VMD Tcl script that builds the backbone (N, CA, C; Angstrom):
set m [mol new atoms 552]
animate dup $m
set s [atomselect $m all]
$s set {name element resname resid chain x y z} {
  {N N UNK 1 A 0.824 -1.226 0.003}
  {CA C UNK 1 A -0.144 0.084 -0.021}
  {C C UNK 1 A 0.881 1.117 0.035}
  {N N UNK 2 A 0.659 2.207 -0.994}
  {CA C UNK 2 A 1.381 3.437 -0.897}
  {C C UNK 2 A 1.061 4.195 0.404}
  {N N UNK 3 A 2.131 5.032 0.905}
  {CA C UNK 3 A 2.033 5.636 1.708}
  {C C UNK 3 A 1.072 6.892 1.732}
  {N N UNK 4 A 0.870 7.436 0.725}
  {CA C UNK 4 A -0.290 8.543 0.539}
  {C C UNK 4 A -1.650 7.775 0.790}
  {N N UNK 5 A -2.080 6.531 0.103}
  {CA C UNK 5 A -3.205 5.769 0.521}
  {C C UNK 5 A -3.475 5.566 2.001}
  {N N UNK 6 A -2.087 5.055 2.479}
  {CA C UNK 6 A -2.392 5.019 3.951}
  {C C UNK 6 A -2.718 6.171 4.716}
  {N N UNK 7 A -1.929 7.281 4.348}
  {CA C UNK 7 A -2.083 8.516 5.195}
  {C C UNK 7 A -3.632 9.135 4.882}
  {N N UNK 8 A -4.160 8.749 3.778}
  {CA C UNK 8 A -5.465 9.396 3.473}
  {C C UNK 8 A -6.551 8.479 4.385}
  {N N UNK 9 A -6.171 7.019 4.409}
  {CA C UNK 9 A -7.043 6.184 5.136}
  {C C UNK 9 A -6.913 6.736 6.684}
  {N N UNK 10 A -5.769 6.983 7.199}
  {CA C UNK 10 A -5.599 7.379 8.490}
  {C C UNK 10 A -6.634 8.594 8.878}
  {N N UNK 11 A -6.383 9.480 7.917}
  {CA C UNK 11 A -7.236 10.818 7.943}
  {C C UNK 11 A -8.673 10.562 8.091}
  {N N UNK 12 A -9.159 9.715 7.101}
  {CA C UNK 12 A -10.536 9.447 7.023}
  {C C UNK 12 A -11.135 8.842 8.418}
  {N N UNK 13 A -10.114 7.861 8.717}
  {CA C UNK 13 A -10.696 7.083 10.015}
  {C C UNK 13 A -10.608 8.107 11.240}
  {N N UNK 14 A -9.824 9.227 11.211}
  {CA C UNK 14 A -9.836 10.034 12.143}
  {C C UNK 14 A -10.852 11.065 12.243}
  {N N UNK 15 A -11.345 11.258 11.007}
  {CA C UNK 15 A -12.720 11.937 10.893}
  {C C UNK 15 A -14.014 11.299 11.184}
  {N N UNK 16 A -13.809 10.110 10.983}
  {CA C UNK 16 A -15.001 9.229 11.477}
  {C C UNK 16 A -15.115 9.277 12.894}
  {N N UNK 17 A -13.960 8.955 13.610}
  {CA C UNK 17 A -13.862 8.764 14.783}
  {C C UNK 17 A -14.275 10.327 15.607}
  {N N UNK 18 A -14.076 11.304 14.986}
  {CA C UNK 18 A -14.507 12.576 15.479}
  {C C UNK 18 A -16.032 12.767 15.598}
  {N N UNK 19 A -16.595 12.333 14.237}
  {CA C UNK 19 A -17.835 12.335 14.179}
  {C C UNK 19 A -18.671 11.395 15.114}
  {N N UNK 20 A -18.317 10.305 15.268}
  {CA C UNK 20 A -18.727 9.159 16.230}
  {C C UNK 20 A -18.778 9.742 17.650}
  {N N UNK 21 A -17.599 10.570 18.078}
  {CA C UNK 21 A -17.292 10.884 19.324}
  {C C UNK 21 A -18.173 12.053 19.728}
  {N N UNK 22 A -19.135 12.381 18.878}
  {CA C UNK 22 A -19.925 13.548 19.212}
  {C C UNK 22 A -19.051 14.904 19.406}
  {N N UNK 23 A -18.199 15.144 18.254}
  {CA C UNK 23 A -17.371 16.389 18.290}
  {C C UNK 23 A -18.021 17.662 18.300}
  {N N UNK 24 A -19.304 17.753 18.391}
  {CA C UNK 24 A -19.888 19.090 18.321}
  {C C UNK 24 A -20.493 19.463 17.015}
  {N N UNK 25 A -20.244 18.537 15.878}
  {CA C UNK 25 A -20.462 19.214 14.672}
  {C C UNK 25 A -22.134 19.268 14.692}
  {N N UNK 26 A -22.856 18.658 15.389}
  {CA C UNK 26 A -24.388 18.881 15.388}
  {C C UNK 26 A -24.501 20.294 15.869}
  {N N UNK 27 A -23.863 20.653 17.048}
  {CA C UNK 27 A -24.046 22.308 17.354}
  {C C UNK 27 A -23.665 23.171 16.363}
  {N N UNK 28 A -22.521 22.884 15.536}
  {CA C UNK 28 A -22.006 23.749 14.487}
  {C C UNK 28 A -22.983 23.728 13.462}
  {N N UNK 29 A -23.568 22.513 13.011}
  {CA C UNK 29 A -24.700 22.488 11.858}
  {C C UNK 29 A -25.865 23.403 12.196}
  {N N UNK 30 A -26.450 23.305 13.683}
  {CA C UNK 30 A -27.518 23.908 13.997}
  {C C UNK 30 A -27.345 25.451 13.742}
  {N N UNK 31 A -26.335 25.961 13.648}
  {CA C UNK 31 A -26.046 27.447 13.407}
  {C C UNK 31 A -26.335 28.040 12.235}
  {N N UNK 32 A -26.431 26.975 11.201}
  {CA C UNK 32 A -26.381 27.464 9.708}
  {C C UNK 32 A -27.913 27.474 9.107}
  {N N UNK 33 A -29.036 27.088 9.973}
  {CA C UNK 33 A -30.244 27.293 9.347}
  {C C UNK 33 A -30.380 28.497 8.751}
  {N N UNK 34 A -31.200 28.751 7.815}
  {CA C UNK 34 A -31.295 29.900 7.063}
  {C C UNK 34 A -32.622 30.535 7.236}
  {N N UNK 35 A -32.478 32.028 7.385}
  {CA C UNK 35 A -33.759 32.835 6.813}
  {C C UNK 35 A -34.163 32.755 5.402}
  {N N UNK 36 A -35.406 32.596 5.251}
  {CA C UNK 36 A -35.775 32.342 3.925}
  {C C UNK 36 A -35.798 33.692 3.031}
  {N N UNK 37 A -35.416 34.923 3.493}
  {CA C UNK 37 A -35.537 35.948 2.672}
  {C C UNK 37 A -34.122 36.366 2.081}
  {N N UNK 38 A -33.251 35.797 2.301}
  {CA C UNK 38 A -31.642 36.226 1.642}
  {C C UNK 38 A -31.424 35.482 0.423}
  {N N UNK 39 A -31.181 36.085 -0.458}
  {CA C UNK 39 A -30.857 35.287 -1.949}
  {C C UNK 39 A -29.273 34.571 -1.719}
  {N N UNK 40 A -29.156 33.360 -2.031}
  {CA C UNK 40 A -27.999 32.646 -1.911}
  {C C UNK 40 A -27.894 32.148 -0.621}
  {N N UNK 41 A -28.653 32.413 0.487}
  {CA C UNK 41 A -28.359 31.920 1.638}
  {C C UNK 41 A -28.288 30.631 1.961}
  {N N UNK 42 A -29.440 29.748 1.386}
  {CA C UNK 42 A -29.422 28.402 1.369}
  {C C UNK 42 A -28.168 27.741 0.884}
  {N N UNK 43 A -27.841 28.220 -0.299}
  {CA C UNK 43 A -26.783 27.756 -1.151}
  {C C UNK 43 A -25.266 27.652 -0.401}
  {N N UNK 44 A -25.139 28.778 0.248}
  {CA C UNK 44 A -23.900 29.145 1.133}
  {C C UNK 44 A -23.863 28.104 2.247}
  {N N UNK 45 A -25.131 28.119 2.899}
  {CA C UNK 45 A -25.325 27.228 4.270}
  {C C UNK 45 A -25.145 25.643 3.665}
  {N N UNK 46 A -25.651 25.326 2.638}
  {CA C UNK 46 A -25.582 23.958 2.147}
  {C C UNK 46 A -24.051 23.501 1.722}
  {N N UNK 47 A -23.561 24.493 1.180}
  {CA C UNK 47 A -22.036 24.231 1.017}
  {C C UNK 47 A -21.107 24.011 2.319}
  {N N UNK 48 A -21.598 24.859 3.109}
  {CA C UNK 48 A -20.861 24.702 4.685}
  {C C UNK 48 A -21.083 23.468 5.254}
  {N N UNK 49 A -22.444 22.926 5.324}
  {CA C UNK 49 A -23.034 21.865 5.887}
  {C C UNK 49 A -22.470 20.551 5.506}
  {N N UNK 50 A -22.321 20.468 3.861}
  {CA C UNK 50 A -21.783 19.527 3.137}
  {C C UNK 50 A -20.387 19.212 3.356}
  {N N UNK 51 A -19.568 20.322 3.506}
  {CA C UNK 51 A -18.162 20.324 3.859}
  {C C UNK 51 A -17.932 19.647 5.426}
  {N N UNK 52 A -18.710 20.206 6.375}
  {CA C UNK 52 A -18.688 19.732 7.628}
  {C C UNK 52 A -18.938 18.183 7.639}
  {N N UNK 53 A -20.193 17.798 7.007}
  {CA C UNK 53 A -20.384 16.357 6.954}
  {C C UNK 53 A -19.458 15.467 6.562}
  {N N UNK 54 A -18.801 15.891 5.337}
  {CA C UNK 54 A -17.774 15.206 4.810}
  {C C UNK 54 A -16.523 15.072 5.655}
  {N N UNK 55 A -16.504 15.921 6.555}
  {CA C UNK 55 A -15.296 15.881 7.393}
  {C C UNK 55 A -14.125 16.734 6.681}
  {N N UNK 56 A -14.592 17.793 5.947}
  {CA C UNK 56 A -13.598 18.683 5.377}
  {C C UNK 56 A -13.914 20.019 5.746}
  {N N UNK 57 A -13.737 20.362 6.981}
  {CA C UNK 57 A -14.036 21.936 7.372}
  {C C UNK 57 A -13.212 22.953 6.599}
  {N N UNK 58 A -12.160 22.468 6.362}
  {CA C UNK 58 A -11.192 23.613 5.471}
  {C C UNK 58 A -11.905 23.841 4.119}
  {N N UNK 59 A -12.578 22.948 3.566}
  {CA C UNK 59 A -13.428 23.108 2.523}
  {C C UNK 59 A -14.421 24.144 2.435}
  {N N UNK 60 A -15.096 24.522 3.550}
  {CA C UNK 60 A -16.221 25.213 4.068}
  {C C UNK 60 A -15.754 26.614 4.136}
  {N N UNK 61 A -14.613 27.225 4.509}
  {CA C UNK 61 A -14.188 28.348 4.946}
  {C C UNK 61 A -14.725 29.528 4.034}
  {N N UNK 62 A -14.408 29.261 2.821}
  {CA C UNK 62 A -14.808 30.485 1.717}
  {C C UNK 62 A -16.493 30.839 1.898}
  {N N UNK 63 A -17.249 29.633 1.918}
  {CA C UNK 63 A -18.612 29.730 1.897}
  {C C UNK 63 A -19.040 30.165 3.441}
  {N N UNK 64 A -18.302 29.683 4.287}
  {CA C UNK 64 A -18.441 30.187 5.538}
  {C C UNK 64 A -18.534 31.670 5.723}
  {N N UNK 65 A -17.676 32.219 5.113}
  {CA C UNK 65 A -17.478 33.707 4.838}
  {C C UNK 65 A -18.646 34.433 4.450}
  {N N UNK 66 A -19.002 33.899 3.425}
  {CA C UNK 66 A -20.108 34.414 2.571}
  {C C UNK 66 A -21.378 34.344 3.448}
  {N N UNK 67 A -21.626 33.062 3.879}
  {CA C UNK 67 A -22.833 32.878 4.861}
  {C C UNK 67 A -22.780 34.145 5.954}
  {N N UNK 68 A -21.579 33.991 6.648}
  {CA C UNK 68 A -21.489 34.938 7.786}
  {C C UNK 68 A -21.759 36.390 7.437}
  {N N UNK 69 A -21.174 36.903 6.483}
  {CA C UNK 69 A -21.593 38.174 5.982}
  {C C UNK 69 A -23.030 38.408 5.635}
  {N N UNK 70 A -23.748 37.394 4.938}
  {CA C UNK 70 A -25.041 37.785 4.729}
  {C C UNK 70 A -25.777 37.682 6.032}
  {N N UNK 71 A -25.365 36.798 6.852}
  {CA C UNK 71 A -26.283 36.476 8.110}
  {C C UNK 71 A -25.874 38.115 9.054}
  {N N UNK 72 A -24.795 38.524 8.871}
  {CA C UNK 72 A -24.570 39.668 9.892}
  {C C UNK 72 A -25.277 40.854 9.383}
  {N N UNK 73 A -25.337 41.171 7.839}
  {CA C UNK 73 A -25.983 42.044 7.181}
  {C C UNK 73 A -27.350 42.199 7.590}
  {N N UNK 74 A -28.033 40.850 7.756}
  {CA C UNK 74 A -29.392 40.813 7.980}
  {C C UNK 74 A -29.626 41.329 9.398}
  {N N UNK 75 A -28.695 40.821 10.366}
  {CA C UNK 75 A -29.025 41.241 11.565}
  {C C UNK 75 A -28.826 42.804 11.955}
  {N N UNK 76 A -27.839 43.287 11.011}
  {CA C UNK 76 A -27.640 44.863 11.159}
  {C C UNK 76 A -28.921 45.515 10.378}
  {N N UNK 77 A -29.338 44.999 9.396}
  {CA C UNK 77 A -30.517 45.756 8.750}
  {C C UNK 77 A -31.465 45.541 9.805}
  {N N UNK 78 A -32.039 44.383 10.108}
  {CA C UNK 78 A -33.093 44.213 11.161}
  {C C UNK 78 A -33.031 44.984 12.423}
  {N N UNK 79 A -31.712 45.637 12.838}
  {CA C UNK 79 A -31.474 46.533 13.891}
  {C C UNK 79 A -31.524 47.882 13.606}
  {N N UNK 80 A -31.825 48.230 12.056}
  {CA C UNK 80 A -31.691 49.499 11.639}
  {C C UNK 80 A -30.425 50.143 11.318}
  {N N UNK 81 A -29.257 49.255 11.074}
  {CA C UNK 81 A -28.186 49.740 11.021}
  {C C UNK 81 A -27.896 49.905 9.426}
  {N N UNK 82 A -27.252 50.749 8.840}
  {CA C UNK 82 A -27.084 50.999 7.324}
  {C C UNK 82 A -26.024 49.977 6.896}
  {N N UNK 83 A -26.472 49.148 6.054}
  {CA C UNK 83 A -25.434 48.158 5.514}
  {C C UNK 83 A -25.431 48.537 3.848}
  {N N UNK 84 A -23.971 48.407 3.556}
  {CA C UNK 84 A -23.509 48.649 2.235}
  {C C UNK 84 A -22.643 47.438 1.891}
  {N N UNK 85 A -22.549 47.245 0.563}
  {CA C UNK 85 A -21.678 46.125 0.100}
  {C C UNK 85 A -20.304 46.281 0.304}
  {N N UNK 86 A -19.986 47.565 0.501}
  {CA C UNK 86 A -18.438 47.897 0.677}
  {C C UNK 86 A -18.097 47.797 2.187}
  {N N UNK 87 A -19.060 47.727 3.015}
  {CA C UNK 87 A -18.779 47.484 4.492}
  {C C UNK 87 A -18.204 46.028 4.833}
  {N N UNK 88 A -16.965 46.084 5.422}
  {CA C UNK 88 A -16.578 44.730 5.734}
  {C C UNK 88 A -17.049 43.928 6.928}
  {N N UNK 89 A -17.004 42.692 6.945}
  {CA C UNK 89 A -17.491 41.865 7.853}
  {C C UNK 89 A -17.302 42.272 9.296}
  {N N UNK 90 A -15.968 42.605 9.643}
  {CA C UNK 90 A -15.615 43.105 10.937}
  {C C UNK 90 A -16.372 44.474 11.283}
  {N N UNK 91 A -16.549 45.182 10.501}
  {CA C UNK 91 A -17.131 46.624 10.449}
  {C C UNK 91 A -18.872 46.423 11.175}
  {N N UNK 92 A -19.331 45.403 10.230}
  {CA C UNK 92 A -20.835 44.905 10.609}
  {C C UNK 92 A -20.955 44.601 11.938}
  {N N UNK 93 A -19.913 43.644 12.407}
  {CA C UNK 93 A -19.756 43.253 13.880}
  {C C UNK 93 A -19.941 44.296 14.907}
  {N N UNK 94 A -18.967 45.205 14.460}
  {CA C UNK 94 A -18.588 46.377 15.354}
  {C C UNK 94 A -20.069 47.051 15.726}
  {N N UNK 95 A -20.732 47.437 14.441}
  {CA C UNK 95 A -21.936 48.015 14.806}
  {C C UNK 95 A -23.128 47.192 15.250}
  {N N UNK 96 A -22.979 46.196 14.951}
  {CA C UNK 96 A -23.968 45.129 15.373}
  {C C UNK 96 A -23.828 45.094 17.121}
  {N N UNK 97 A -22.535 44.879 17.485}
  {CA C UNK 97 A -22.157 44.974 18.979}
  {C C UNK 97 A -22.803 46.296 19.725}
  {N N UNK 98 A -22.392 47.433 19.150}
  {CA C UNK 98 A -23.054 48.736 19.574}
  {C C UNK 98 A -24.283 48.705 19.619}
  {N N UNK 99 A -25.117 48.099 18.748}
  {CA C UNK 99 A -26.568 47.989 18.890}
  {C C UNK 99 A -27.197 47.352 19.835}
  {N N UNK 100 A -26.587 46.340 20.116}
  {CA C UNK 100 A -27.243 45.236 21.159}
  {C C UNK 100 A -26.827 45.575 22.600}
  {N N UNK 101 A -25.631 46.166 22.554}
  {CA C UNK 101 A -25.208 47.037 23.973}
  {C C UNK 101 A -26.163 47.947 24.280}
  {N N UNK 102 A -26.567 48.825 23.315}
  {CA C UNK 102 A -27.548 49.933 23.696}
  {C C UNK 102 A -28.925 49.417 23.820}
  {N N UNK 103 A -29.188 48.103 23.623}
  {CA C UNK 103 A -30.427 47.722 23.795}
  {C C UNK 103 A -30.517 46.717 25.100}
  {N N UNK 104 A -29.349 46.741 25.622}
  {CA C UNK 104 A -29.264 46.202 27.093}
  {C C UNK 104 A -29.080 44.519 26.940}
  {N N UNK 105 A -28.529 44.126 25.955}
  {CA C UNK 105 A -28.329 42.631 25.466}
  {C C UNK 105 A -27.480 41.845 26.326}
  {N N UNK 106 A -26.495 42.673 26.855}
  {CA C UNK 106 A -25.391 41.872 27.494}
  {C C UNK 106 A -25.651 41.767 29.244}
  {N N UNK 107 A -25.601 40.757 29.788}
  {CA C UNK 107 A -25.799 40.755 31.049}
  {C C UNK 107 A -24.633 40.555 31.942}
  {N N UNK 108 A -23.603 40.660 31.298}
  {CA C UNK 108 A -21.861 40.604 31.835}
  {C C UNK 108 A -20.915 41.228 30.994}
  {N N UNK 109 A -20.092 41.883 31.762}
  {CA C UNK 109 A -18.827 42.387 30.754}
  {C C UNK 109 A -18.162 41.235 30.047}
  {N N UNK 110 A -18.211 40.141 30.704}
  {CA C UNK 110 A -17.442 39.030 29.611}
  {C C UNK 110 A -18.026 38.713 28.469}
  {N N UNK 111 A -19.460 38.761 28.430}
  {CA C UNK 111 A -20.062 38.333 27.270}
  {C C UNK 111 A -19.952 39.571 26.217}
  {N N UNK 112 A -20.046 40.752 26.724}
  {CA C UNK 112 A -19.692 41.905 25.831}
  {C C UNK 112 A -18.239 41.890 25.319}
  {N N UNK 113 A -17.300 41.483 26.056}
  {CA C UNK 113 A -15.835 41.279 25.663}
  {C C UNK 113 A -15.731 40.163 24.629}
  {N N UNK 114 A -16.516 39.209 24.777}
  {CA C UNK 114 A -16.284 38.047 23.784}
  {C C UNK 114 A -16.912 38.592 22.609}
  {N N UNK 115 A -18.047 39.310 22.559}
  {CA C UNK 115 A -18.672 39.796 21.280}
  {C C UNK 115 A -17.642 40.758 20.622}
  {N N UNK 116 A -17.214 41.454 21.463}
  {CA C UNK 116 A -16.169 42.648 20.894}
  {C C UNK 116 A -14.766 41.813 20.227}
  {N N UNK 117 A -14.471 40.776 20.862}
  {CA C UNK 117 A -13.457 40.108 20.321}
  {C C UNK 117 A -13.719 39.736 18.957}
  {N N UNK 118 A -14.819 39.309 18.616}
  {CA C UNK 118 A -15.250 38.751 17.089}
  {C C UNK 118 A -15.070 40.104 16.085}
  {N N UNK 119 A -14.869 41.236 16.608}
  {CA C UNK 119 A -14.623 42.353 15.569}
  {C C UNK 119 A -13.114 41.832 14.911}
  {N N UNK 120 A -12.117 41.571 15.831}
  {CA C UNK 120 A -10.824 41.428 15.324}
  {C C UNK 120 A -10.884 39.866 14.526}
  {N N UNK 121 A -11.524 38.856 15.366}
  {CA C UNK 121 A -11.713 37.738 14.810}
  {C C UNK 121 A -12.258 37.684 13.288}
  {N N UNK 122 A -13.103 38.411 13.123}
  {CA C UNK 122 A -13.752 38.549 11.717}
  {C C UNK 122 A -12.886 39.329 10.818}
  {N N UNK 123 A -12.106 40.402 11.274}
  {CA C UNK 123 A -11.145 41.071 10.319}
  {C C UNK 123 A -10.087 40.069 10.021}
  {N N UNK 124 A -9.804 38.925 10.729}
  {CA C UNK 124 A -8.761 38.203 10.376}
  {C C UNK 124 A -9.213 36.916 9.489}
  {N N UNK 125 A -10.540 36.862 9.468}
  {CA C UNK 125 A -11.351 35.756 8.856}
  {C C UNK 125 A -11.023 36.093 7.398}
  {N N UNK 126 A -11.026 37.540 7.077}
  {CA C UNK 126 A -10.902 37.768 5.634}
  {C C UNK 126 A -9.516 37.304 5.223}
  {N N UNK 127 A -8.555 37.332 5.897}
  {CA C UNK 127 A -7.199 36.786 5.401}
  {C C UNK 127 A -7.516 35.285 5.076}
  {N N UNK 128 A -7.939 34.639 6.125}
  {CA C UNK 128 A -7.956 33.289 6.025}
  {C C UNK 128 A -8.741 32.930 4.981}
  {N N UNK 129 A -10.022 33.580 4.447}
  {CA C UNK 129 A -10.767 33.310 3.260}
  {C C UNK 129 A -10.001 33.638 1.947}
  {N N UNK 130 A -9.274 34.606 2.087}
  {CA C UNK 130 A -8.424 34.803 0.966}
  {C C UNK 130 A -7.266 34.120 0.663}
  {N N UNK 131 A -6.583 33.631 1.774}
  {CA C UNK 131 A -5.263 32.856 1.718}
  {C C UNK 131 A -5.290 31.586 2.075}
  {N N UNK 132 A -6.299 31.028 2.636}
  {CA C UNK 132 A -6.030 29.711 3.134}
  {C C UNK 132 A -7.600 28.910 3.021}
  {N N UNK 133 A -8.039 29.441 2.000}
  {CA C UNK 133 A -9.510 28.513 1.673}
  {C C UNK 133 A -9.606 28.490 0.087}
  {N N UNK 134 A -10.602 27.818 -0.387}
  {CA C UNK 134 A -10.785 27.376 -1.602}
  {C C UNK 134 A -11.261 28.715 -2.422}
  {N N UNK 135 A -11.366 29.954 -1.759}
  {CA C UNK 135 A -11.680 31.089 -2.592}
  {C C UNK 135 A -10.700 31.559 -3.579}
  {N N UNK 136 A -9.516 31.065 -3.554}
  {CA C UNK 136 A -8.507 31.181 -4.423}
  {C C UNK 136 A -7.759 30.044 -4.535}
  {N N UNK 137 A -6.585 30.072 -5.458}
  {CA C UNK 137 A -5.716 29.017 -5.415}
  {C C UNK 137 A -4.725 29.158 -4.292}
  {N N UNK 138 A -5.060 28.476 -3.048}
  {CA C UNK 138 A -4.363 28.516 -1.838}
  {C C UNK 138 A -3.887 27.214 -1.235}
  {N N UNK 139 A -3.058 27.131 -0.714}
  {CA C UNK 139 A -2.886 26.132 0.362}
  {C C UNK 139 A -3.862 25.965 1.413}
  {N N UNK 140 A -4.563 24.891 1.761}
  {CA C UNK 140 A -5.646 25.099 2.559}
  {C C UNK 140 A -5.147 24.968 4.108}
  {N N UNK 141 A -6.183 25.652 4.807}
  {CA C UNK 141 A -5.824 25.386 6.542}
  {C C UNK 141 A -5.875 24.219 7.129}
  {N N UNK 142 A -5.502 23.983 8.040}
  {CA C UNK 142 A -5.382 22.513 8.636}
  {C C UNK 142 A -6.918 22.161 9.075}
  {N N UNK 143 A -7.375 21.045 9.244}
  {CA C UNK 143 A -8.648 20.718 9.480}
  {C C UNK 143 A -8.633 21.113 11.180}
  {N N UNK 144 A -7.922 20.965 11.827}
  {CA C UNK 144 A -7.954 21.507 13.174}
  {C C UNK 144 A -8.368 22.814 13.335}
  {N N UNK 145 A -7.624 23.684 12.640}
  {CA C UNK 145 A -7.878 25.173 12.748}
  {C C UNK 145 A -9.163 25.491 12.179}
  {N N UNK 146 A -9.461 24.793 11.083}
  {CA C UNK 146 A -10.762 24.925 10.343}
  {C C UNK 146 A -11.649 24.604 11.430}
  {N N UNK 147 A -11.800 23.472 11.942}
  {CA C UNK 147 A -12.705 23.347 12.899}
  {C C UNK 147 A -12.868 24.250 13.991}
  {N N UNK 148 A -11.752 24.685 14.428}
  {CA C UNK 148 A -11.872 25.773 15.552}
  {C C UNK 148 A -12.658 27.092 15.072}
  {N N UNK 149 A -12.120 27.511 13.895}
  {CA C UNK 149 A -13.025 28.745 13.255}
  {C C UNK 149 A -14.436 28.268 12.873}
  {N N UNK 150 A -14.753 27.136 12.389}
  {CA C UNK 150 A -16.242 26.914 12.312}
  {C C UNK 150 A -16.858 26.849 13.627}
  {N N UNK 151 A -16.137 26.363 14.758}
  {CA C UNK 151 A -16.848 26.242 16.006}
  {C C UNK 151 A -17.230 27.509 16.757}
  {N N UNK 152 A -16.008 28.463 16.405}
  {CA C UNK 152 A -16.209 29.985 17.135}
  {C C UNK 152 A -17.359 30.616 16.544}
  {N N UNK 153 A -17.319 30.515 15.231}
  {CA C UNK 153 A -18.346 31.439 14.363}
  {C C UNK 153 A -19.821 30.841 14.534}
  {N N UNK 154 A -19.828 29.457 14.698}
  {CA C UNK 154 A -21.182 28.887 15.147}
  {C C UNK 154 A -21.607 29.262 16.345}
  {N N UNK 155 A -20.870 29.221 17.477}
  {CA C UNK 155 A -21.305 29.675 18.753}
  {C C UNK 155 A -21.799 31.109 18.685}
  {N N UNK 156 A -20.883 31.975 18.260}
  {CA C UNK 156 A -21.309 33.317 17.913}
  {C C UNK 156 A -22.490 33.573 17.278}
  {N N UNK 157 A -22.632 32.976 16.294}
  {CA C UNK 157 A -24.078 32.910 15.454}
  {C C UNK 157 A -25.272 32.498 16.339}
  {N N UNK 158 A -25.095 31.353 17.073}
  {CA C UNK 158 A -25.957 30.885 17.880}
  {C C UNK 158 A -26.390 31.971 18.918}
  {N N UNK 159 A -25.430 32.624 19.617}
  {CA C UNK 159 A -25.670 33.673 20.436}
  {C C UNK 159 A -26.444 34.686 19.926}
  {N N UNK 160 A -26.152 35.158 18.633}
  {CA C UNK 160 A -26.714 36.405 18.217}
  {C C UNK 160 A -28.222 35.868 17.635}
  {N N UNK 161 A -28.603 34.807 17.365}
  {CA C UNK 161 A -29.699 34.348 17.190}
  {C C UNK 161 A -30.521 34.213 18.414}
  {N N UNK 162 A -30.201 34.022 19.579}
  {CA C UNK 162 A -30.742 34.034 20.868}
  {C C UNK 162 A -31.037 35.195 21.165}
  {N N UNK 163 A -30.070 36.275 21.114}
  {CA C UNK 163 A -30.247 37.786 21.247}
  {C C UNK 163 A -31.606 38.164 20.475}
  {N N UNK 164 A -31.557 37.753 19.134}
  {CA C UNK 164 A -32.730 38.476 18.109}
  {C C UNK 164 A -33.874 37.867 18.699}
  {N N UNK 165 A -33.780 36.616 19.129}
  {CA C UNK 165 A -35.324 35.900 19.470}
  {C C UNK 165 A -35.717 36.613 20.709}
  {N N UNK 166 A -34.840 36.816 21.688}
  {CA C UNK 166 A -35.151 37.648 22.978}
  {C C UNK 166 A -35.782 38.891 22.603}
  {N N UNK 167 A -35.077 39.573 21.341}
  {CA C UNK 167 A -35.464 40.991 21.263}
  {C C UNK 167 A -36.893 40.952 20.627}
  {N N UNK 168 A -37.133 40.073 19.795}
  {CA C UNK 168 A -38.425 39.887 18.933}
  {C C UNK 168 A -39.487 39.702 19.822}
  {N N UNK 169 A -39.067 38.679 20.798}
  {CA C UNK 169 A -40.150 38.345 21.908}
  {C C UNK 169 A -40.325 39.655 22.683}
  {N N UNK 170 A -39.567 40.351 23.231}
  {CA C UNK 170 A -39.611 41.612 24.041}
  {C C UNK 170 A -40.523 42.641 23.121}
  {N N UNK 171 A -40.278 42.767 21.904}
  {CA C UNK 171 A -40.938 43.748 20.986}
  {C C UNK 171 A -42.238 43.334 20.857}
  {N N UNK 172 A -42.572 42.023 20.709}
  {CA C UNK 172 A -44.060 41.563 20.466}
  {C C UNK 172 A -44.764 41.836 21.770}
  {N N UNK 173 A -44.214 41.601 22.858}
  {CA C UNK 173 A -44.940 41.774 24.146}
  {C C UNK 173 A -45.355 43.019 24.402}
  {N N UNK 174 A -44.534 44.035 23.939}
  {CA C UNK 174 A -44.849 45.564 24.156}
  {C C UNK 174 A -45.864 46.145 23.099}
  {N N UNK 175 A -45.908 45.385 21.980}
  {CA C UNK 175 A -46.617 46.107 20.969}
  {C C UNK 175 A -47.793 44.903 20.422}
  {N N UNK 176 A -48.547 44.574 21.553}
  {CA C UNK 176 A -49.624 43.522 21.558}
  {C C UNK 176 A -50.870 44.206 20.758}
  {N N UNK 177 A -51.124 43.633 19.705}
  {CA C UNK 177 A -52.350 44.151 19.083}
  {C C UNK 177 A -53.633 44.360 19.936}
  {N N UNK 178 A -53.763 43.734 20.895}
  {CA C UNK 178 A -54.987 43.763 21.694}
  {C C UNK 178 A -54.916 45.211 22.680}
  {N N UNK 179 A -53.665 45.810 22.785}
  {CA C UNK 179 A -53.862 46.624 23.676}
  {C C UNK 179 A -53.341 46.390 25.001}
  {N N UNK 180 A -53.831 47.446 26.035}
  {CA C UNK 180 A -53.686 47.197 27.566}
  {C C UNK 180 A -55.105 46.580 28.114}
  {N N UNK 181 A -56.089 47.042 27.432}
  {CA C UNK 181 A -57.247 46.587 27.825}
  {C C UNK 181 A -57.616 45.288 27.594}
  {N N UNK 182 A -58.426 44.505 28.907}
  {CA C UNK 182 A -58.776 43.360 28.765}
  {C C UNK 182 A -60.177 43.421 28.122}
  {N N UNK 183 A -60.377 42.592 27.171}
  {CA C UNK 183 A -61.765 42.648 26.554}
  {C C UNK 183 A -62.977 41.970 27.259}
  {N N UNK 184 A -62.755 41.417 28.323}
  {CA C UNK 184 A -63.917 40.996 29.280}
  {C C UNK 184 A -63.985 41.318 30.559}
}
mol reanalyze $m
mol bondsrecalc $m
mol representation Tube
mol addrep $m
């Protein structure tokens, strides 16, 4: 057996072992359900999920960048933040964090700091996308680092979804169509 075949088989076995061990891929996958009103949202999400399921997270990085940009643009627009195509991902995150801070979404300084750290993380994500992903003719990032990036972004997305769900619930409660009067 050639050493390249053996190395490939060892890599495939490792990927299967990670999936069987419950390595958190289910949590990662759950972050990428998509709102129906965004063009190409589903295509980007499907490409990310397919790469994760195949155990090739490094193949997902460029589509993850696209998906994350679309997701964050939607969150910003929903919060009344002006979104332009020229605005980079990390700038959108900065505006989003300001908006949810102003809305009182953070219970602790730590949560706010974690979200603020995403500004720098997303700024460096541009470099990963451009120089370590399939977006261009690049050497790919290692599987371990790609998994870390996917897991971090998925955790941040799940938090943002929870914040927005809470925001919508509070807004709906204060704008009840029945008003304050009890009809009976």
